[in-house]
N, C-alpha and C positions, 0 to 999 in steps of 0.2 A: 528089653527096659533100656535099653542104652537110648532108643527112639522115643522114648516119653521123656526122659532127662533134657535129650536135644530141643525136643519139641515144647516141654514148660521150664528150659532155663530161664529168659525171664522173670517169669514169676518164680520160681525157686529160687531162682536169686536176692528176688526184693523179699520174701524169705527168709533167708537166710541175713540181709542186711538187716534188715527189720529189728529181727530178734533177737541180732546180734548185740548190735547198738542199743537195744532196751535192758537188755541182760545187763552189759558191760559198765550202762550209766546208772545203773540202776545199784549194781552192786558199788559202784564209786560215790553215789548220794548216797548208802547205810555205811559205809566208810567213812563219811565226813561224819554221819549222825550220830555214830558207835565216838569219833574224838569229842563230842557235847556229853557222854554219860554222866560225870559227873558235876555237869551246870543242870541248872534248870531247863532251860531251853536252848534251839541250836541256833546260832546267830543269822536263821535268812528266816525263820520264825519269827527272831523278835525283830528285825527291821519291816519285815512287811506291820507286826501289829506295832510298830512304832508311823508307819508311813500311810496306816489306816488311819492311826488316829489325827494325824496332822490334816489327812484330806479331811476328814470330818471339819476338824476346824477351820478349814477354808469355806464352811459352807455356813461360818460362823453361829456353831454351832457349840456348846459345852459339849467335851469329849476327853476323857483318859483313860491309857489301859495299867492294869496293876496284873503283876506277872502274882500266878501261884506261889509260894512258901513250899509247896509240898508233891508239886507238880509240875511238866511244862504247860503252863497254861494261862494264856492273856486271857485277865474278861476285859472287854472294854465296854464303857459307861459312859452313856449319852443319858444328859440332863440328870445326872448321878444316877440314870440306873445302872444297872449292870444290864447289858443287853444281849451280847453275845462272848462269847470266849473262839479264840482262834490256839488250834494248834497246830503241832508239824502239818495233817494234811492240809491244811487250811490255806500254806505258802504255796499252793500253783508246784512246787517241783515235779511232783508227777507228772503232771498237767507238758509242763517243757520237756521231760522228758520222751514222753507220746511223741510230742512234735519232734523234735529234733533225731526219733527213730524213724518217722515217714523221711521226715525232707534226706535224711543216710540213705535209705532206700532206693531212694526216687532225686538220686544224686545228678545235679550239674556239673560246670565247671569247679574247681575247689575256691575261686575268688566267689563263687553266687553263691554257692553253697555253705561258707562260710558267715556272708553277709547276711543272709537271710534266715539263719542261724539267728548269730545273734539279734539280727534288730527285731524274727518274730520273738524271741526268747525275753527281749527287754518289752515290748506288745505284753504279752502275755502275762509276765509280771504286774506292767501299771495297769490294765485288765484287771486282774489279779483284785491288785489294791482297791480299785474303785467299787471291785464289786463287793467288796467286803464294807465297806464304807458304807454304799447305800445299802447295803440287808440289814449294817447295823442299824439303821436310822429307820428306815421300812418295819425293822420288826420292835422297834421302840412303836411306833403306832401302831401297828397292825401284828401284834405278839400272835395274835389265834392262826397266820396265816402262814406259822413257820414251816408247816412243809413247802405249802406249795409255792415257799420263795425260797427256801433253802437246799429243800430238796428236788427242785422241779424246775422253779425258774431263773435261776441262780448257773445250775450248770449246765443248762441248756444256750445261755449265753455266753458260757465260759468255750464251750466244748463248740458249741458252732461255729463261734470267731477262727478258734484253731481248724478248724474245716474248711471258712474261706480259704484262710494263709494254706493251709495246703492247694486247694483249688490252684491257686494264685500258683502256690511254685510248679504244680505237675503241666501247666499250662505256660505259663513264662518261661521258665527259671530251667526246669531239669533237662536232662537229656533226652528224654521224650516227649518235649516239647515242641520237635519239628517237625 
């Protein structure tokens, strides 16, 4: 049995690092969310909603957001029509947690790891806001395509981008790159 632990040590270390980081960050995020139980929505989702409205306004389009009075939901109005709803699951934090967990599991130097985590997380946040803004506009013009847009194309876009970041990390910066 010891022979197998030695033989598969890199894989086992990856699993422990990945799942350990994932569980820790998920726990910390849940702790963060619990701090907003007395409020309608958490600060990150609120910021995503505001940034989404701002991005849509850059397209010279009429938009505004309305926070629900009784639930943590933001409705995005486009051309005076409620088109999309932003909830906690839309803020992209779960994607960032997944991204960070992978980077930590394939860590490189501390400096490179921290810089890549910070810059990658920021890019994922920006991409997520752009994703919601474009999705809102497309749902206004193509409401019958909501499953394709929201359920297939846009998750593929964000997870595909995270995959590309992972490939760059493993091939250029991780301790396995050499």
